[in-house]
C-alpha positions in Angstrom: 453.8 -54.1 141.7 452.4 -50.8 140.6 450.4 -52.4 137.8 447.8 -53.5 140.4 447.3 -50.0 141.7 447.1 -48.7 138.1 444.5 -51.4 137.3 442.4 -50.5 140.4 442.5 -46.8 139.5 441.6 -47.7 136.0 438.5 -49.6 137.2 437.5 -46.6 139.3 437.9 -44.2 136.4 435.8 -46.5 134.1 433.1 -46.8 136.8 432.9 -43.0 137.0 432.7 -42.7 133.2 430.0 -45.4 133.0 427.9 -43.6 135.6 428.1 -40.3 133.6 427.3 -42.0 130.3 424.6 -44.3 131.6 426.4 -47.5 130.9 426.0 -50.7 133.0 428.9 -52.6 131.7 432.4 -52.2 130.1 433.1 -54.6 127.3 436.3 -53.3 125.8 439.1 -51.0 126.9 442.0 -49.7 124.8 445.0 -48.5 126.7 448.1 -46.7 125.4 451.1 -47.8 127.4 454.2 -46.0 126.2 457.4 -48.1 125.8 459.1 -45.8 128.3 456.3 -45.6 130.8 457.8 -48.1 133.2 454.6 -50.2 133.0 454.9 -53.9 132.1 452.0 -54.7 129.7 451.8 -58.4 130.7 451.7 -57.5 134.4 449.1 -54.9 133.7 446.9 -57.3 131.8 447.1 -59.8 134.6 446.3 -57.2 137.2 443.5 -55.8 135.1 441.9 -59.2 135.1 442.1 -59.4 138.9 441.0 -55.8 139.5 437.9 -56.1 137.3 436.5 -59.2 139.1 433.1 -58.4 140.5 433.0 -55.0 138.8 431.2 -53.6 135.7 434.4 -54.3 133.8 434.7 -58.0 134.6 435.4 -59.9 131.4 436.2 -56.8 129.4 438.6 -57.2 126.5 441.8 -55.2 127.3 443.8 -54.0 124.2 447.2 -52.5 124.9 448.9 -50.3 122.3 452.6 -49.6 122.9 453.9 -46.5 121.1 457.7 -46.4 120.9 459.8 -43.9 122.8 461.2 -40.8 120.9 463.7 -38.2 122.1 465.2 -35.0 120.8 468.9 -34.5 121.1 470.0 -31.5 123.1 473.1 -31.0 121.0 472.1 -31.5 117.3 468.3 -31.3 117.7 467.7 -34.6 115.9 464.6 -36.6 116.9 465.3 -40.3 117.2 463.8 -43.6 118.6 464.6 -44.3 122.3 464.6 -47.8 123.6 465.6 -46.5 127.1 465.9 -43.1 128.6 469.8 -43.1 128.6 470.1 -43.9 124.9 472.6 -41.7 123.0 471.6 -39.7 120.0 471.5 -41.8 116.9 473.0 -39.0 114.8 475.8 -37.4 117.0 476.1 -39.7 120.0 475.2 -37.1 122.6 473.3 -38.0 125.8 470.5 -36.3 127.7 467.7 -36.4 125.2 464.5 -34.5 125.9 461.6 -37.0 125.9 459.2 -36.4 123.0 456.9 -39.4 123.4 456.7 -42.9 124.8 455.9 -42.3 128.5 452.1 -41.9 128.3 449.7 -44.2 130.0 446.1 -43.3 128.9 442.7 -44.8 128.1 442.4 -44.3 124.3 438.8 -45.6 124.2 436.3 -47.9 125.9 433.1 -49.5 125.0 430.2 -50.6 127.1 426.5 -51.3 127.1 
């Protein structure tokens, strides 16, 4: 379950940022988890709760935003929604899209005190 290692790394990252910004506690975290990132949001939420126990982020509200995947067709150049990496072009049916968005995993914002 890589969501646990992601959650533990996230807690470390937040702790570093808190130290730099003089915060003692994290109260809210907003994550962007792209639809094609390979990360299961429900598992991430569960693991985040476990990873934050006894840390400055314990009890923090976790908000997860899930931007959709988008690809560009190598044949016709159309940009289209991707529900999975092997989806054919919505316009011409070609395969092998170049990923435009939807794989990101990033902290969009966090709040603390």
